[in-house]
Structure formats: structure tokens, C-alpha cells
PAMAR-516199 format. One record per residue (C-alpha): residue number from 1; x, z, y. Coordinates in pm, whole numbers, plus 50000, padded with zeros to 5 digits. Example, Ala and Ser with C-alpha at 12.3 -4.5 7.8 and 13.67 -1.06 7.14 Angstrom:
% residues 2
<site num="1" px="51230" pz="50780" py="49550"/>
<site num="2" px="51367" pz="50714" py="49894"/>
***
This chain:
% residues 344
<site num="1" px="90905" pz="17170" py="35235"/>
<site num="2" px="91260" pz="17245" py="35137"/>
<site num="3" px="91554" pz="17052" py="35272"/>
<site num="4" px="91649" pz="16933" py="34921"/>
<site num="5" px="91303" pz="16779" py="34873"/>
<site num="6" px="91324" pz="16598" py="35206"/>
<site num="7" px="91666" pz="16457" py="35117"/>
<site num="8" px="91534" pz="16337" py="34783"/>
<site num="9" px="91245" pz="16150" py="34946"/>
<site num="10" px="91476" pz="15981" py="35199"/>
<site num="11" px="91707" pz="15869" py="34921"/>
<site num="12" px="91415" pz="15714" py="34729"/>
<site num="13" px="91308" pz="15522" py="35040"/>
<site num="14" px="91658" pz="15386" py="35090"/>
<site num="15" px="91680" pz="15277" py="34726"/>
<site num="16" px="91334" pz="15104" py="34743"/>
<site num="17" px="91421" pz="14914" py="35060"/>
<site num="18" px="91754" pz="14807" py="34909"/>
<site num="19" px="91586" pz="14673" py="34595"/>
<site num="20" px="91335" pz="14475" py="34803"/>
<site num="21" px="91617" pz="14327" py="35013"/>
<site num="22" px="91811" pz="14230" py="34700"/>
<site num="23" px="91505" pz="14059" py="34547"/>
<site num="24" px="91433" pz="13870" py="34871"/>
<site num="25" px="91795" pz="13755" py="34891"/>
<site num="26" px="91787" pz="13642" py="34527"/>
<site num="27" px="91471" pz="13439" py="34581"/>
<site num="28" px="91620" pz="13282" py="34893"/>
<site num="29" px="91937" pz="13187" py="34707"/>
<site num="30" px="91731" pz="13040" py="34422"/>
<site num="31" px="91522" pz="12836" py="34667"/>
<site num="32" px="91834" pz="12708" py="34838"/>
<site num="33" px="91997" pz="12612" py="34509"/>
<site num="34" px="91677" pz="12445" py="34374"/>
<site num="35" px="91607" pz="12133" py="34579"/>
<site num="36" px="91239" pz="12036" py="34598"/>
<site num="37" px="91172" pz="11661" py="34565"/>
<site num="38" px="90860" pz="11464" py="34654"/>
<site num="39" px="90836" pz="11215" py="34365"/>
<site num="40" px="90592" pz="10922" py="34335"/>
<site num="41" px="90470" pz="10846" py="33980"/>
<site num="42" px="90307" pz="10502" py="33931"/>
<site num="43" px="90108" pz="10470" py="33606"/>
<site num="44" px="90073" pz="10143" py="33412"/>
<site num="45" px="89714" pz="10099" py="33535"/>
<site num="46" px="89836" pz="10101" py="33896"/>
<site num="47" px="89727" pz="10457" py="33979"/>
<site num="48" px="89977" pz="10642" py="34202"/>
<site num="49" px="90035" pz="11017" py="34226"/>
<site num="50" px="90273" pz="11222" py="34441"/>
<site num="51" px="90419" pz="11543" py="34291"/>
<site num="52" px="90653" pz="11815" py="34417"/>
<site num="53" px="90922" pz="11913" py="34169"/>
<site num="54" px="91261" pz="12077" py="34150"/>
<site num="55" px="91342" pz="11885" py="33833"/>
<site num="56" px="91575" pz="11586" py="33837"/>
<site num="57" px="91533" pz="11450" py="33485"/>
<site num="58" px="91252" pz="11196" py="33434"/>
<site num="59" px="91130" pz="11343" py="33104"/>
<site num="60" px="91109" pz="11693" py="33255"/>
<site num="61" px="90906" pz="11567" py="33550"/>
<site num="62" px="90662" pz="11383" py="33322"/>
<site num="63" px="90625" pz="11687" py="33094"/>
<site num="64" px="90555" pz="11917" py="33389"/>
<site num="65" px="90273" pz="11684" py="33494"/>
<site num="66" px="90137" pz="11640" py="33138"/>
<site num="67" px="90205" pz="11265" py="33128"/>
<site num="68" px="90259" pz="11118" py="32779"/>
<site num="69" px="90385" pz="10762" py="32726"/>
<site num="70" px="90180" pz="10531" py="32505"/>
<site num="71" px="90361" pz="10330" py="32231"/>
<site num="72" px="90366" pz="10009" py="32439"/>
<site num="73" px="90466" pz="10177" py="32766"/>
<site num="74" px="90813" pz="10205" py="32919"/>
<site num="75" px="90933" pz="10427" py="33200"/>
<site num="76" px="91171" pz="10334" py="33480"/>
<site num="77" px="91418" pz="10499" py="33514"/>
<site num="78" px="91453" pz="10596" py="33145"/>
<site num="79" px="91339" pz="10931" py="33006"/>
<site num="80" px="91693" pz="11067" py="32988"/>
<site num="81" px="91782" pz="10948" py="33339"/>
<site num="82" px="91760" pz="11136" py="33665"/>
<site num="83" px="91527" pz="11011" py="33933"/>
<site num="84" px="91679" pz="10743" py="34159"/>
<site num="85" px="91717" pz="10758" py="34536"/>
<site num="86" px="91376" pz="10600" py="34597"/>
<site num="87" px="91215" pz="10900" py="34422"/>
<site num="88" px="90986" pz="10672" py="34220"/>
<site num="89" px="90899" pz="10683" py="33850"/>
<site num="90" px="90712" pz="10376" py="33723"/>
<site num="91" px="90536" pz="10346" py="33387"/>
<site num="92" px="90481" pz="09984" py="33282"/>
<site num="93" px="90396" pz="09752" py="32993"/>
<site num="94" px="90551" pz="09447" py="33162"/>
<site num="95" px="90820" pz="09341" py="32910"/>
<site num="96" px="90884" pz="09010" py="33083"/>
<site num="97" px="90998" pz="09167" py="33410"/>
<site num="98" px="91210" pz="09426" py="33227"/>
<site num="99" px="91392" pz="09148" py="33041"/>
<site num="100" px="91446" pz="08948" py="33361"/>
<site num="101" px="91593" pz="09243" py="33547"/>
<site num="102" px="91805" pz="09346" py="33250"/>
<site num="103" px="91952" pz="08996" py="33237"/>
<site num="104" px="92029" pz="09019" py="33607"/>
<site num="105" px="92202" pz="09352" py="33554"/>
<site num="106" px="92438" pz="09199" py="33296"/>
<site num="107" px="92574" pz="08963" py="33562"/>
<site num="108" px="92672" pz="09248" py="33796"/>
<site num="109" px="92925" pz="09526" py="33735"/>
<site num="110" px="92839" pz="09710" py="34056"/>
<site num="111" px="92480" pz="09815" py="33982"/>
<site num="112" px="92289" pz="09971" py="33694"/>
<site num="113" px="91979" pz="09838" py="33522"/>
<site num="114" px="91779" pz="10127" py="33667"/>
<site num="115" px="91887" pz="10032" py="34020"/>
<site num="116" px="91777" pz="09673" py="33970"/>
<site num="117" px="91445" pz="09772" py="33816"/>
<site num="118" px="91370" pz="10011" py="34098"/>
<site num="119" px="91459" pz="09749" py="34358"/>
<site num="120" px="91263" pz="09466" py="34196"/>
<site num="121" px="90950" pz="09672" py="34141"/>
<site num="122" px="90939" pz="09746" py="34509"/>
<site num="123" px="90902" pz="09370" py="34573"/>
<site num="124" px="90618" pz="09307" py="34324"/>
<site num="125" px="90268" pz="09238" py="34455"/>
<site num="126" px="89951" pz="09196" py="34246"/>
<site num="127" px="89665" pz="08981" py="34371"/>
<site num="128" px="89331" pz="08859" py="34240"/>
<site num="129" px="89323" pz="08479" py="34262"/>
<site num="130" px="89004" pz="08274" py="34216"/>
<site num="131" px="89043" pz="07907" py="34122"/>
<site num="132" px="88772" pz="07641" py="34090"/>
<site num="133" px="88804" pz="07375" py="33821"/>
<site num="134" px="88608" pz="07053" py="33785"/>
<site num="135" px="88405" pz="07009" py="33466"/>
<site num="136" px="88388" pz="06632" py="33399"/>
<site num="137" px="88042" pz="06497" py="33324"/>
<site num="138" px="87962" pz="06325" py="32994"/>
<site num="139" px="87820" pz="05977" py="32952"/>
<site num="140" px="87525" pz="05914" py="32720"/>
<site num="141" px="87442" pz="05558" py="32619"/>
<site num="142" px="87095" pz="05458" py="32492"/>
<site num="143" px="87035" pz="05120" py="32333"/>
<site num="144" px="86675" pz="05013" py="32404"/>
<site num="145" px="86736" pz="04639" py="32367"/>
<site num="146" px="86572" pz="04413" py="32110"/>
<site num="147" px="86766" pz="04088" py="32156"/>
<site num="148" px="87127" pz="03970" py="32160"/>
<site num="149" px="87160" pz="03907" py="32533"/>
<site num="150" px="87212" pz="04256" py="32670"/>
<site num="151" px="87311" pz="04438" py="32987"/>
<site num="152" px="87399" pz="04794" py="33082"/>
<site num="153" px="87186" pz="04973" py="33340"/>
<site num="154" px="87272" pz="05316" py="33482"/>
<site num="155" px="86951" pz="05519" py="33485"/>
<site num="156" px="87111" pz="05848" py="33589"/>
<site num="157" px="87435" pz="05900" py="33777"/>
<site num="158" px="87676" pz="06160" py="33643"/>
<site num="159" px="87779" pz="06462" py="33850"/>
<site num="160" px="88081" pz="06682" py="33774"/>
<site num="161" px="88028" pz="07054" py="33726"/>
<site num="162" px="88238" pz="07341" py="33860"/>
<site num="163" px="88382" pz="07647" py="33685"/>
<site num="164" px="88535" pz="07950" py="33857"/>
<site num="165" px="88822" pz="08145" py="33696"/>
<site num="166" px="88957" pz="08477" py="33824"/>
<site num="167" px="89321" pz="08565" py="33752"/>
<site num="168" px="89537" pz="08872" py="33812"/>
<site num="169" px="89862" pz="08728" py="33941"/>
<site num="170" px="90192" pz="08911" py="33996"/>
<site num="171" px="90431" pz="08787" py="34265"/>
<site num="172" px="90792" pz="08890" py="34313"/>
<site num="173" px="90933" pz="08790" py="34651"/>
<site num="174" px="90637" pz="08548" py="34689"/>
<site num="175" px="90717" pz="08383" py="34351"/>
<site num="176" px="90457" pz="08402" py="34072"/>
<site num="177" px="90600" pz="08581" py="33768"/>
<site num="178" px="90289" pz="08639" py="33553"/>
<site num="179" px="89920" pz="08546" py="33535"/>
<site num="180" px="89635" pz="08704" py="33336"/>
<site num="181" px="89283" pz="08559" py="33311"/>
<site num="182" px="89018" pz="08820" py="33393"/>
<site num="183" px="88691" pz="08624" py="33395"/>
<site num="184" px="88554" pz="08270" py="33382"/>
<site num="185" px="88207" pz="08140" py="33470"/>
<site num="186" px="88035" pz="07806" py="33527"/>
<site num="187" px="87894" pz="07795" py="33881"/>
<site num="188" px="87756" pz="07441" py="33857"/>
<site num="189" px="87652" pz="07270" py="33535"/>
<site num="190" px="87759" pz="06906" py="33500"/>
<site num="191" px="87490" pz="06637" py="33491"/>
<site num="192" px="87544" pz="06367" py="33232"/>
<site num="193" px="87554" pz="05999" py="33317"/>
<site num="194" px="87290" pz="05801" py="33129"/>
<site num="195" px="87339" pz="05430" py="33059"/>
<site num="196" px="87073" pz="05217" py="32895"/>
<site num="197" px="87150" pz="04894" py="32713"/>
<site num="198" px="86859" pz="04657" py="32781"/>
<site num="199" px="86766" pz="04299" py="32720"/>
<site num="200" px="86921" pz="04081" py="32989"/>
<site num="201" px="86614" pz="03894" py="33108"/>
<site num="202" px="86673" pz="03635" py="33377"/>
<site num="203" px="86404" pz="03674" py="33640"/>
<site num="204" px="86311" pz="03353" py="33813"/>
<site num="205" px="86099" pz="03334" py="34127"/>
<site num="206" px="85966" pz="02986" py="34067"/>
<site num="207" px="85601" pz="02922" py="33994"/>
<site num="208" px="85660" pz="02877" py="33621"/>
<site num="209" px="85800" pz="03229" py="33591"/>
<site num="210" px="85513" pz="03373" py="33792"/>
<site num="211" px="85258" pz="03194" py="33575"/>
<site num="212" px="85432" pz="03325" py="33263"/>
<site num="213" px="85425" pz="03684" py="33392"/>
<site num="214" px="85062" pz="03652" py="33492"/>
<site num="215" px="84977" pz="03515" py="33149"/>
<site num="216" px="85152" pz="03808" py="32983"/>
<site num="217" px="84959" pz="04052" py="33200"/>
<site num="218" px="84626" pz="03892" py="33117"/>
<site num="219" px="84708" pz="03896" py="32747"/>
<site num="220" px="84807" pz="04263" py="32766"/>
<site num="221" px="84485" pz="04349" py="32951"/>
<site num="222" px="84269" pz="04167" py="32699"/>
<site num="223" px="84446" pz="04334" py="32405"/>
<site num="224" px="84424" pz="04682" py="32559"/>
<site num="225" px="84060" pz="04631" py="32654"/>
<site num="226" px="83977" pz="04529" py="32299"/>
<site num="227" px="84138" pz="04854" py="32179"/>
<site num="228" px="83920" pz="05064" py="32406"/>
<site num="229" px="84150" pz="05113" py="32706"/>
<site num="230" px="83909" pz="05174" py="32996"/>
<site num="231" px="84161" pz="05084" py="33271"/>
<site num="232" px="84250" pz="04753" py="33105"/>
<site num="233" px="83881" pz="04676" py="33058"/>
<site num="234" px="83822" pz="04710" py="33434"/>
<site num="235" px="84075" pz="04434" py="33518"/>
<site num="236" px="84032" pz="04205" py="33218"/>
<site num="237" px="84040" pz="03844" py="33338"/>
<site num="238" px="84177" pz="03933" py="33683"/>
<site num="239" px="84508" pz="03797" py="33815"/>
<site num="240" px="84760" pz="04069" py="33913"/>
<site num="241" px="85047" pz="04054" py="34159"/>
<site num="242" px="85389" pz="04109" py="33998"/>
<site num="243" px="85625" pz="04345" py="34186"/>
<site num="244" px="85932" pz="04555" py="34108"/>
<site num="245" px="85890" pz="04918" py="34217"/>
<site num="246" px="86140" pz="05204" py="34221"/>
<site num="247" px="85983" pz="05461" py="33989"/>
<site num="248" px="86038" pz="05835" py="33961"/>
<site num="249" px="85837" pz="06111" py="33789"/>
<site num="250" px="85667" pz="06439" py="33883"/>
<site num="251" px="85457" pz="06713" py="33729"/>
<site num="252" px="85221" pz="06985" py="33858"/>
<site num="253" px="85494" pz="07251" py="33881"/>
<site num="254" px="85698" pz="07035" py="34124"/>
<site num="255" px="85416" pz="07000" py="34378"/>
<site num="256" px="85472" pz="07337" py="34551"/>
<site num="257" px="85170" pz="07520" py="34408"/>
<site num="258" px="85166" pz="07807" py="34161"/>
<site num="259" px="84990" pz="07771" py="33829"/>
<site num="260" px="84636" pz="07907" py="33853"/>
<site num="261" px="84618" pz="07869" py="34230"/>
<site num="262" px="84352" pz="07658" py="34402"/>
<site num="263" px="84433" pz="07290" py="34387"/>
<site num="264" px="84699" pz="07325" py="34117"/>
<site num="265" px="84715" pz="06992" py="33933"/>
<site num="266" px="84462" pz="06825" py="34164"/>
<site num="267" px="84555" pz="06489" py="34321"/>
<site num="268" px="84495" pz="06350" py="34670"/>
<site num="269" px="84195" pz="06158" py="34532"/>
<site num="270" px="84033" pz="06485" py="34421"/>
<site num="271" px="84076" pz="06415" py="34050"/>
<site num="272" px="84300" pz="06625" py="33829"/>
<site num="273" px="84627" pz="06452" py="33736"/>
<site num="274" px="84655" pz="06309" py="33384"/>
<site num="275" px="84990" pz="06245" py="33212"/>
<site num="276" px="85075" pz="05880" py="33146"/>
<site num="277" px="84778" pz="05775" py="33357"/>
<site num="278" px="84808" pz="05913" py="33713"/>
<site num="279" px="85056" pz="05767" py="33962"/>
<site num="280" px="85130" pz="05840" py="34328"/>
<site num="281" px="85183" pz="05530" py="34542"/>
<site num="282" px="85219" pz="05431" py="34908"/>
<site num="283" px="84921" pz="05361" py="35137"/>
<site num="284" px="84958" pz="04990" py="35064"/>
<site num="285" px="84800" pz="05064" py="34727"/>
<site num="286" px="84446" pz="05202" py="34775"/>
<site num="287" px="84313" pz="05481" py="34556"/>
<site num="288" px="84185" pz="05331" py="34232"/>
<site num="289" px="84451" pz="05054" py="34218"/>
<site num="290" px="84530" pz="04984" py="33853"/>
<site num="291" px="84894" pz="04918" py="33759"/>
<site num="292" px="85023" pz="04794" py="33424"/>
<site num="293" px="85389" pz="04882" py="33349"/>
<site num="294" px="85523" pz="04709" py="33034"/>
<site num="295" px="85810" pz="04962" py="33012"/>
<site num="296" px="85556" pz="05227" py="32906"/>
<site num="297" px="85361" pz="05010" py="32662"/>
<site num="298" px="85436" pz="05255" py="32378"/>
<site num="299" px="85309" pz="05559" py="32570"/>
<site num="300" px="84965" pz="05721" py="32506"/>
<site num="301" px="84782" pz="05509" py="32766"/>
<site num="302" px="84958" pz="05186" py="32666"/>
<site num="303" px="85136" pz="05148" py="33003"/>
<site num="304" px="84815" pz="05143" py="33214"/>
<site num="305" px="84804" pz="05365" py="33522"/>
<site num="306" px="84574" pz="05428" py="33817"/>
<site num="307" px="84670" pz="05526" py="34172"/>
<site num="308" px="84520" pz="05873" py="34232"/>
<site num="309" px="84784" pz="06048" py="34441"/>
<site num="310" px="85009" pz="06023" py="34746"/>
<site num="311" px="85344" pz="06178" py="34834"/>
<site num="312" px="85547" pz="06248" py="35145"/>
<site num="313" px="85845" pz="06053" py="35010"/>
<site num="314" px="85640" pz="05776" py="34847"/>
<site num="315" px="85647" pz="05442" py="35028"/>
<site num="316" px="85503" pz="05102" py="34931"/>
<site num="317" px="85812" pz="05011" py="34727"/>
<site num="318" px="85812" pz="05339" py="34531"/>
<site num="319" px="85602" pz="05484" py="34255"/>
<site num="320" px="85578" pz="05843" py="34121"/>
<site num="321" px="85451" pz="05876" py="33764"/>
<site num="322" px="85279" pz="06198" py="33650"/>
<site num="323" px="85419" pz="06352" py="33329"/>
<site num="324" px="85341" pz="06668" py="33133"/>
<site num="325" px="85670" pz="06859" py="33167"/>
<site num="326" px="85960" pz="06899" py="33406"/>
<site num="327" px="86209" pz="06803" py="33129"/>
<site num="328" px="86028" pz="06469" py="33080"/>
<site num="329" px="86064" pz="06403" py="33452"/>
<site num="330" px="86435" pz="06486" py="33452"/>
<site num="331" px="86503" pz="06272" py="33143"/>
<site num="332" px="86322" pz="05978" py="33301"/>
<site num="333" px="86516" pz="06005" py="33627"/>
<site num="334" px="86467" pz="05708" py="33858"/>
<site num="335" px="86463" pz="05337" py="33770"/>
<site num="336" px="86332" pz="05001" py="33888"/>
<site num="337" px="86036" pz="04878" py="33684"/>
<site num="338" px="85836" pz="04556" py="33672"/>
<site num="339" px="85473" pz="04635" py="33761"/>
<site num="340" px="85149" pz="04430" py="33741"/>
<site num="341" px="84926" pz="04544" py="34027"/>
<site num="342" px="84545" pz="04503" py="34031"/>
<site num="343" px="84409" pz="04595" py="34372"/>
<site num="344" px="84046" pz="04720" py="34379"/>
***
């Protein structure tokens, strides 16, 4: 190889190395002059993202990250502003807070609106708050009286219900600044209070009153027997004892057995329960005891019942009346009733 060729190759190497050094120095200068910022962008739905950028202007940073403002959204600081010292860009739809902070900015000549917005947003906390509200019960009044001398009797006590409401609440420095209802549900239905207006009969315990009641019972038995009532026919002419019993109601589905299972609907006496006929009573009333209850005179069996069942909560001063449906039992509730008892 000639000396001229060797010199030419050496010169090319020197030129190449120089170009590489110049490019490296230029990139280094550019990196030094372009400051890289770690910026937090908080979207209006609460999502946060951290981005690295050399841009200072808010609109440029949003464009680089393909973020477009919706018509009802605002950005803090503004699009034409540079990012503030806290390196945070917040997109919001909260007009109320913006107005409050803007008003505060008017009162100070030392700070900008952007400074106040950035500072106040740092102190805002969102929480989900669940509140329970009482649902007052209603009162239903039924007039079952026939005379002019009346009285009110509560046959079912009212119980308030409960509703649960979930709110999204914003706090600024522990002070509530906004509240938005998210959901509402009723966790406990109210139970209405039922009041019956009845005839105000004065009950006397003297012998005259007892004789009158006994006479009424005998008359009712004779009338029912004449109309083909088999229970009344069994006690026609007999003298009953008159007692007041606390009555409730039950049906087959409330006895703890599934429909179709063995013993479903069968009473302690072995017979199948019959609506408006079967009652459960305490052991003081033997199986087969016939009871006439004037309150149910207009029911299918004319108010005549027979003791065919027992119950764990049934004592000698209580009576459980068998009905067809659960709703009938609930509507009846619990009440004190005058009963004419014919022991076997």
C-alpha cells in the first residue's frame, strides 16, 4: 500500500471520530438544556398517571399523552399555563370548588388562582358515607263497630322501617364541601299499625252477665245446629264456660315442615288441620274440646272450632287458630277474644 493511501485512511478515521464526538456533545448539551419533569396527571374520574416530559406547557403535556378535555371538564392549571411547582395537572368537573377558590384568589394580591387551586386540591378527600334513615310506619284504622258506643283497640303494633343511602362526600380540610347520592335501598320494611274501632261493651263479672253470656252461647249453638253445623250439634243444650283467650293464627307452612313431606298439615291429634275449624290450645283443653268464638261468626264454620293441635308456645290462656294462608295469619295478628268453651 502506498503512503498516500495510508494517509488518506488515517484522515478519514480522524474525521469520523470527530463527527461522533460532535454529535455526542450536541446530544449532551440538548439533554442538559431540556429539563425532564415527572408530572402527575389526575383525571376527572380519579385515575392518576405519572408521565415524564420535557414540556412545561399544560396543553403540550396533555397532547403528548393523547388526553382530550370533554366539554364539561376543566384543567388546573389552565391549558396555556406552565405546570406549577407541585408538578400536578388535575382535570375536574367540580365547578363549585373552582368558584370558591377563585373567590379566595380575588381577596389576595400575593397569589394566583392556579396556586390556590393547586393548594386546595391537595387538601380534598373523597369518602363513601353510608347513612341509615328511619321509615315511619303507617297507621291503618278499621271500623268494625255496629253501635254508637265505641272504643279503639290496637290489633297490631307499628314498627318503623330502615333505609340505607350511600353518598360520595368530598371534604376539604375535614369540612364537607359536596355530597352526591350513589344508591338507596330499604333494608327493613315498615310494619303498619292497625287499629280497630269496636263496640265498647262493658263486661261485668256478676252472675247476671254470666247468665246472659251463657244464654247467648246456647242460642248460637241451637241456631248453628239447626243449620247443619256438626260441632254445634254436639254441644247443643250444654252450658259452656266463658273465658277470654289471647288468640294468634298459624298455617301449615309455619310449622317447620316442607310441603309434601310426611306429616305436613297433620295435627297433634292425628287429623289433618282444617281452616276455620282447627285450633291449637294448651293441655288444659283436651283434644276434642269445642270452642265457639263469636268474633268469627261470619267465617265458613260460623265461629265453631275444635281443639286438634298443640304448640310449644301455646299455654292455657292462649289459642292458635289454623288459617289457609300466611297472609291471613299476618293480617289477623294477635288479639284477645271472648271464647265459649265446651269441654268433652
